[in-house]
C-alpha positions in Angstrom: -34.2 54.6 -12.6 -31.6 53.4 -15.0 -32.2 53.1 -18.8 -32.1 49.3 -18.7 -33.8 47.0 -16.2 -34.9 48.7 -13.0 -33.9 47.3 -9.7 -37.0 46.0 -8.0 -37.0 44.9 -4.4 -39.7 42.7 -2.9 -40.1 43.0 0.9 -40.9 40.0 3.0 -41.4 39.1 6.7 -43.6 36.0 6.8 -44.4 33.0 4.7 -42.9 34.5 1.5 -39.6 33.6 3.0 -40.2 29.9 4.0 -43.3 28.6 2.3 -42.2 27.0 -1.1 -45.7 26.1 -2.3 -45.6 28.8 -5.0 -42.8 27.9 -7.4 -44.1 30.3 -10.1 -43.5 33.2 -7.7 -40.2 31.9 -6.4 -38.6 31.5 -9.9 -39.2 35.3 -10.5 -37.0 36.4 -7.6 -33.5 36.2 -6.2 -32.5 34.9 -2.8 -33.9 36.6 0.4 -31.4 38.9 2.0 -31.4 40.3 5.6 -30.8 44.0 5.2 -34.3 45.2 4.4 -36.0 48.3 5.9 -37.4 48.5 9.4 -41.2 48.2 9.4 -43.8 48.1 12.3 -45.0 44.5 12.3 -47.5 42.5 14.3 -49.6 39.3 14.0 -52.8 41.3 13.7 -54.5 39.9 10.6 -56.9 37.0 10.7 -56.1 34.8 7.8 -58.9 33.0 5.9 -56.5 30.6 4.1 -54.8 29.7 7.4 -58.0 28.7 9.2 -58.2 32.1 11.1 -54.5 32.0 12.3 -53.0 35.4 12.8 -50.5 36.6 10.2 -48.0 39.4 10.1 -48.9 42.8 8.6 -47.5 46.3 8.6 -49.5 47.7 11.5 -48.6 51.3 12.6 -51.0 51.1 15.5 -49.9 47.8 17.1 -46.7 46.9 15.4 -43.1 46.9 16.7 -40.2 48.0 14.5 -38.6 45.0 12.9 -36.0 44.7 10.1 -37.5 42.8 7.2 -36.0 40.8 4.4 -35.9 41.6 0.7 -35.3 39.8 -2.6 -34.6 41.3 -6.0 -37.3 40.6 -8.7 -36.1 39.2 -12.0 -38.9 41.1 -13.8 -38.1 44.0 -16.1 -41.5 45.7 -15.6 -42.4 46.7 -12.1 -46.1 46.0 -12.9 -45.2 42.3 -13.4 -43.4 42.2 -10.0 -46.4 43.7 -8.3 -48.7 41.2 -10.1 -46.4 38.3 -9.0 -46.7 39.3 -5.4 -50.4 40.0 -5.6 -51.0 36.5 -7.1 -48.8 34.9 -4.5 -50.7 36.6 -1.7 -54.1 35.9 -3.2 -55.1 39.5 -2.6 -56.4 42.6 -4.5 -54.5 45.5 -6.1 -55.7 47.8 -3.4 -53.7 45.8 -0.9 -50.4 46.1 -2.8 -47.8 48.5 -1.6 -45.3 50.0 -4.0 -42.8 52.9 -4.1 -41.0 54.3 -7.1 -37.9 56.3 -6.2 -38.0 58.5 -9.3 -41.8 58.7 -9.3 -43.0 59.1 -5.7 -46.2 60.6 -7.1 -47.4 57.1 -8.1 -49.5 56.3 -5.1 -50.7 53.0 -3.8 -53.6 52.6 -1.4 -51.5 51.3 1.6 -49.6 54.0 3.4 -45.9 54.0 2.4 -43.9 53.5 5.7 -41.5 56.4 6.3 -38.5 54.0 6.3 -39.0 52.8 2.7 -37.9 55.8 0.6 -34.7 56.3 2.5 -33.9 52.6 2.4 -34.5 52.4 -1.3 -32.2 55.3 -2.1 -29.5 54.1 0.2 -29.6 50.6 -1.4 -29.9 52.0 -5.0 -33.3 50.3 -5.4 -35.6 51.8 -8.1 -38.9 50.2 -7.0 -40.0 48.6 -3.8 -43.0 46.2 -3.6 -44.7 44.7 -0.6 -47.9 43.2 0.6 -49.9 45.9 2.3 -52.9 44.0 3.6 -54.4 45.8 6.7 -55.0 44.5 10.1 -58.6 43.1 10.3 -58.4 41.7 13.9 -61.3 43.9 15.2 -63.6 42.7 12.5 -62.6 39.0 12.4 -61.8 38.2 16.1 -63.7 35.0 16.9 -64.1 35.9 20.6 -65.5 39.4 20.6 -66.2 41.1 17.3 -65.2 44.8 17.4 -62.5 44.2 20.1 -59.3 46.0 19.4 -56.1 44.1 18.9 -53.9 43.4 22.0 -51.7 40.5 22.9 -54.3 39.3 25.4 -57.1 39.5 22.8 -55.0 37.8 20.2 -54.2 34.8 22.5 -57.9 34.5 23.4 -58.7 34.4 19.6 -56.1 31.7 18.9 -57.3 29.6 21.8 -60.8 29.6 20.3 -59.9 28.6 16.7 -59.9 25.0 15.3 -56.9 22.6 15.8 -56.0 23.2 12.1 -56.0 26.9 12.8 -53.8 26.5 15.9 -51.4 24.3 13.9 -51.2 26.9 11.1 -50.7 29.7 13.6 -47.9 27.8 15.4 -46.1 27.1 12.1 -46.5 30.7 10.9 -45.2 32.2 14.2 -42.3 29.8 14.8 -41.0 29.9 11.2 -40.9 33.6 10.9 -37.3 34.9 10.6 -35.5 35.8 13.9 -35.6 39.4 12.7 -39.3 39.5 13.5 -39.7 40.3 17.2 -43.1 41.4 18.2 -45.0 41.5 21.5 -47.4 38.7 20.4 -44.6 36.5 19.1 -42.7 36.8 22.4 -45.8 36.0 24.3 -46.8 33.0 22.2 -43.4 31.4 22.3 -43.7 31.2 26.1 -47.1 29.7 26.1 -47.1 25.9 26.9 -50.1 25.3 24.7 -48.4 26.8 21.7 -45.5 24.4 20.9 -43.0 24.7 18.1 -44.1 22.6 15.1 -42.3 19.5 14.2 -40.5 20.4 10.9 -39.1 18.2 8.2 
């Protein structure tokens, strides 16, 4: 880490990129860029704020490798960048992922994906920050609690949630960047009942 302001990268793959309802978060970061690390992603988290729609998380059991996006934080202190993202995601510190290149002994609760350390060093990034919420599909599935995630189970879940939830799910899936290519996204974009939302 240099003696001045550390270079802090925020990773993103979902609504951070396109949902502009959080201007306080957005003003503390630069533009989103394409060349982030490759992470295993899947729509395997049931979202309370999106009416039980499924949202993208790092999921080593069910995810498919996708290149994600990143933006540089304008913060001087990594703790502030972590707090910015935690507040934006409405989550707890135990769900925040971070990696310090020069201090890898500083551990977060979420597992650090193997791709992040090498990417950070190659990109001359000092600190990497991401949302590390776990999959909760098995616990929150509205069709059969305890059922493991699968594309079939996920489709059945989405078909059972409210119209508001279906609309939120459609917006979230269709507006994800093209870099995000998962089995469930490919399946949903072929479903006649899951139309692309009217934007603008």
